[in-house]
C-alpha positions as CSV (number, residue, x, y, z in Angstrom):
1,M,-8.4,-68.3,67.7
2,L,-5.5,-70.3,69.0
3,R,-4.2,-70.9,65.4
4,A,-4.3,-67.1,64.9
5,L,-2.2,-66.5,68.0
6,A,0.1,-69.5,67.5
7,D,2.3,-68.0,64.8
8,P,5.3,-66.1,66.2
9,L,4.8,-63.1,63.9
10,R,1.1,-62.8,64.7
11,L,1.9,-63.0,68.4
12,R,4.5,-60.2,68.0
13,I,1.9,-58.1,66.2
14,V,-0.6,-58.7,69.1
15,Q,2.1,-57.7,71.6
16,L,2.8,-54.5,69.7
17,L,-0.9,-53.6,69.3
18,A,-1.4,-54.2,73.0
19,R,0.8,-51.1,73.6
20,E,-0.7,-48.8,70.9
21,T,-2.7,-48.6,67.8
22,L,-0.4,-48.9,64.7
23,C,-0.7,-48.7,61.0
24,T,0.8,-51.2,58.6
25,T,3.8,-49.1,58.0
26,H,4.6,-49.0,61.7
27,L,4.2,-52.8,61.9
28,V,6.5,-53.3,59.0
29,E,9.1,-51.2,60.7
30,E,8.7,-52.9,64.1
31,T,8.6,-56.5,62.8
32,G,10.9,-56.3,59.8
33,A,8.3,-58.4,57.9
34,R,7.5,-57.7,54.2
35,Q,4.3,-55.7,53.8
36,T,2.5,-58.5,51.8
37,N,3.4,-61.1,54.5
38,L,2.3,-58.7,57.3
39,S,-1.0,-58.0,55.5
40,N,-1.7,-61.7,55.3
41,H,-1.1,-62.1,59.0
42,L,-3.2,-59.1,59.8
43,R,-6.1,-60.6,57.8
44,V,-5.9,-63.8,59.9
45,L,-6.0,-61.7,63.1
46,R,-9.0,-59.7,61.7
47,E,-10.9,-62.8,60.7
48,A,-10.3,-64.3,64.1
49,G,-11.7,-61.2,65.7
50,V,-8.5,-60.3,67.5
51,V,-7.9,-56.9,65.8
52,E,-10.1,-54.3,64.3
53,T,-9.2,-51.7,61.6
54,E,-9.6,-48.0,61.4
55,P,-9.1,-46.3,58.0
56,C,-7.2,-43.0,58.2
57,G,-6.6,-41.5,54.8
58,R,-4.4,-43.8,52.7
59,F,-3.4,-45.8,55.9
60,T,-5.2,-48.5,57.8
61,Y,-4.7,-48.5,61.6
62,Y,-5.0,-51.7,63.6
63,R,-6.3,-51.9,67.2
64,L,-6.3,-54.9,69.5
65,K,-9.6,-56.0,70.9
66,P,-8.7,-56.8,74.5
67,E,-12.2,-58.3,75.3
68,V,-11.5,-61.1,72.8
69,L,-8.3,-62.0,74.6
70,E,-10.0,-61.7,78.0
71,A,-12.7,-64.2,76.9
72,L,-10.0,-66.6,75.7
73,A,-8.1,-66.2,79.0
74,G,-11.4,-66.9,80.9
75,R,-11.9,-70.1,79.0
76,F,-8.4,-71.3,79.9
77,A,-9.0,-70.3,83.5
78,E,-12.2,-72.4,83.6
79,L,-10.2,-75.4,82.1
80,A,-7.6,-75.0,84.8
81,D,-10.2,-74.9,87.5
82,T,-11.9,-78.0,86.1
83,A,-8.5,-79.8,86.1
84,R,-7.8,-78.8,89.7
85,V,-11.2,-80.2,90.8
86,A,-10.7,-83.4,88.9
87,D,-7.2,-83.8,90.3
88,A,-8.3,-83.1,93.9
89,A,-11.2,-85.6,93.5
90,G,-8.7,-88.2,92.2
91,R,-10.7,-88.7,89.0
92,K,-9.0,-91.2,86.8
93,R,-10.8,-93.4,84.3
94,A,-9.8,-97.1,84.6
95,C,-8.4,-98.8,81.5
96,P,-10.5,-101.6,80.1
């Protein structure tokens, strides 16, 4: 999931899809990316479960799946809580 979101163009796509459902044509216009490059990035996002598709005639619309991002954010929040607890407890492994 992190690899899917780490690429600047894929992150831009996710930001755009957070605002509205868009077709490939819209995403090409918004990002300036070539259609073939954009399609490859959308495939990565689809395979990671971040976006879902909706066929509409000869176009394909892409929609962000917010629950996937919420789950990822929740995992990071848990890691942050664990780190706070460890820091407050002064946990530090001694070197051999």
